[in-house]
C-alpha positions as a Markdown table, in Angstrom:
| # | Residue | x | y | z |
|---|---|---|---|---|
| 1 | Gln | 89.4 | -82.8 | -49.0 |
| 2 | Val | 89.2 | -79.0 | -48.3 |
| 3 | Gln | 92.3 | -77.5 | -46.7 |
| 4 | Val | 92.8 | -73.9 | -45.6 |
| 5 | Val | 96.2 | -72.6 | -44.6 |
| 6 | Glu | 97.0 | -69.2 | -43.2 |
| 7 | Ser | 100.4 | -67.6 | -43.1 |
| 8 | Gly | 102.2 | -64.3 | -42.8 |
| 9 | Gly | 101.7 | -63.4 | -39.2 |
| 10 | Gly | 104.4 | -61.9 | -37.1 |
| 11 | Leu | 105.5 | -59.4 | -34.5 |
| 12 | Val | 105.3 | -55.7 | -35.5 |
| 13 | Gln | 105.3 | -52.3 | -33.9 |
| 14 | Ala | 102.2 | -50.1 | -33.6 |
| 15 | Gly | 101.6 | -48.2 | -36.9 |
| 16 | Ala | 103.3 | -50.9 | -39.0 |
| 17 | Ser | 101.7 | -53.0 | -41.8 |
| 18 | Leu | 101.4 | -56.7 | -42.3 |
| 19 | Arg | 99.8 | -58.9 | -44.9 |
| 20 | Val | 98.4 | -62.3 | -44.0 |
| 21 | Thr | 97.6 | -64.9 | -46.6 |
| 22 | Cys | 95.1 | -67.8 | -46.8 |
| 23 | Ala | 95.5 | -70.6 | -49.3 |
| 24 | Ala | 92.6 | -72.9 | -50.0 |
| 25 | Ser | 92.6 | -76.3 | -51.8 |
| 26 | Gly | 90.1 | -79.0 | -52.5 |
| 27 | Val | 87.4 | -76.5 | -53.3 |
| 28 | Thr | 86.1 | -74.5 | -56.2 |
| 29 | Phe | 87.7 | -71.4 | -54.8 |
| 30 | Trp | 86.2 | -68.8 | -57.1 |
| 31 | Asp | 82.7 | -70.0 | -56.2 |
| 32 | Asn | 83.2 | -69.4 | -52.5 |
| 33 | Ile | 82.9 | -66.4 | -50.2 |
| 34 | Met | 85.9 | -66.1 | -47.9 |
| 35 | Gly | 86.2 | -64.5 | -44.6 |
| 36 | Trp | 88.8 | -63.5 | -42.1 |
| 37 | Phe | 88.3 | -63.7 | -38.3 |
| 38 | Arg | 90.5 | -63.2 | -35.3 |
| 39 | Gln | 90.5 | -64.5 | -31.8 |
| 40 | Val | 92.2 | -63.4 | -28.5 |
| 41 | Pro | 92.6 | -66.0 | -25.7 |
| 42 | Gly | 89.5 | -66.0 | -23.5 |
| 43 | Lys | 87.4 | -64.2 | -26.0 |
| 44 | Glu | 85.1 | -65.3 | -28.8 |
| 45 | Arg | 86.3 | -65.4 | -32.4 |
| 46 | Glu | 85.2 | -62.2 | -34.1 |
| 47 | Phe | 84.6 | -61.2 | -37.7 |
| 48 | Val | 87.2 | -59.1 | -39.5 |
| 49 | Ala | 86.4 | -59.0 | -43.2 |
| 50 | Ala | 84.8 | -61.0 | -46.0 |
| 51 | Ile | 85.1 | -61.0 | -49.7 |
| 52 | Met | 82.4 | -62.0 | -52.2 |
| 53 | Arg | 82.9 | -64.2 | -55.3 |
| 54 | Phe | 83.3 | -61.2 | -57.6 |
| 55 | Gly | 85.2 | -58.9 | -55.1 |
| 56 | Gly | 82.6 | -57.2 | -53.0 |
| 57 | Thr | 83.9 | -56.7 | -49.5 |
| 58 | Tyr | 82.6 | -56.3 | -45.9 |
| 59 | Tyr | 84.5 | -55.1 | -42.9 |
| 60 | Ala | 84.1 | -55.0 | -39.2 |
| 61 | Glu | 83.9 | -51.4 | -37.9 |
| 62 | Ala | 87.1 | -51.8 | -35.9 |
| 63 | Val | 89.2 | -52.4 | -39.1 |
| 64 | Lys | 87.4 | -50.2 | -41.7 |
| 65 | Gly | 89.9 | -47.9 | -43.4 |
| 66 | Arg | 92.9 | -49.8 | -42.1 |
| 67 | Phe | 92.4 | -53.4 | -43.4 |
| 68 | Thr | 91.9 | -54.5 | -47.0 |
| 69 | Ile | 90.7 | -58.0 | -48.0 |
| 70 | Ser | 91.4 | -59.2 | -51.6 |
| 71 | Arg | 91.5 | -62.5 | -53.5 |
| 72 | Asp | 93.3 | -64.1 | -56.3 |
| 73 | Asn | 91.1 | -66.8 | -57.9 |
| 74 | Val | 94.0 | -68.1 | -60.0 |
| 75 | Lys | 96.1 | -68.8 | -57.0 |
| 76 | Asn | 93.2 | -69.8 | -54.8 |
| 77 | Thr | 94.3 | -67.3 | -52.2 |
| 78 | Val | 92.8 | -64.6 | -50.1 |
| 79 | Tyr | 94.8 | -61.8 | -48.5 |
| 80 | Leu | 94.3 | -59.4 | -45.6 |
| 81 | Gln | 96.4 | -56.3 | -45.9 |
| 82 | Met | 96.6 | -54.7 | -42.4 |
| 83 | Asn | 97.8 | -51.1 | -42.2 |
| 84 | Asn | 98.3 | -48.9 | -39.1 |
| 85 | Leu | 98.2 | -51.9 | -36.8 |
| 86 | Gln | 97.4 | -51.2 | -33.2 |
| 87 | Pro | 98.0 | -53.4 | -30.1 |
| 88 | Glu | 94.3 | -54.2 | -30.0 |
| 89 | Asp | 94.7 | -55.9 | -33.3 |
| 90 | Thr | 96.9 | -58.6 | -31.6 |
| 91 | Ala | 95.2 | -61.9 | -32.2 |
| 92 | Val | 95.3 | -65.2 | -34.0 |
| 93 | Tyr | 93.9 | -64.6 | -37.5 |
| 94 | Tyr | 91.8 | -67.3 | -39.2 |
| 95 | Cys | 90.3 | -67.6 | -42.6 |
| 96 | Ala | 87.4 | -69.9 | -43.6 |
| 97 | Leu | 84.8 | -70.6 | -46.3 |
| 98 | Lys | 81.4 | -69.1 | -45.9 |
| 99 | Thr | 78.7 | -71.8 | -46.1 |
| 100 | Gly | 75.7 | -70.2 | -44.3 |
| 101 | Ser | 73.7 | -67.0 | -44.8 |
| 102 | Ser | 75.4 | -64.6 | -42.5 |
| 103 | Ile | 78.5 | -62.6 | -43.4 |
| 104 | Ser | 79.8 | -62.2 | -39.9 |
| 105 | Arg | 78.7 | -65.2 | -37.8 |
| 106 | Thr | 81.4 | -67.8 | -37.2 |
| 107 | Asp | 78.7 | -70.5 | -37.3 |
| 108 | Asp | 78.1 | -69.7 | -41.0 |
| 109 | Tyr | 81.7 | -70.6 | -41.9 |
| 110 | Arg | 83.4 | -73.9 | -42.3 |
| 111 | Tyr | 86.9 | -75.3 | -43.1 |
| 112 | Trp | 88.9 | -73.2 | -40.7 |
| 113 | Gly | 92.7 | -73.0 | -41.0 |
| 114 | Gln | 95.0 | -73.3 | -38.0 |
| 115 | Gly | 95.4 | -69.6 | -37.8 |
| 116 | Thr | 98.4 | -67.2 | -37.9 |
| 117 | Gln | 99.5 | -65.1 | -34.9 |
| 118 | Val | 99.7 | -61.4 | -35.3 |
| 119 | Thr | 101.3 | -59.5 | -32.4 |
| 120 | Val | 101.4 | -55.7 | -32.3 |
| 121 | Ser | 103.7 | -54.1 | -29.7 |
| 122 | Ser | 103.1 | -50.5 | -28.4 |
């Protein structure tokens, strides 16, 4: 049974940094592409970043240069380091396993976690 659990969210001030973590189990972790998404109430879930099996990365334009996705295939964990956070980054952050062909479409990901709330105050 595949499980994905996000953690590390919190309340920070604008300009601060935060790292959120996603732990996966029940899957051959190293063989999976992992992605981070975020969602604000009333809006669609949006792509944030993805990391390939051997470390290649993709980012949404809104977070390029501020966020860094990384993975530890020994710990079955993927991280999202978020620097210079802004109020518009406030959202619930989710991670999931990519199962389809697209890097950024939510429909091409499965096994979503419960999410972790990130709130950035101005």
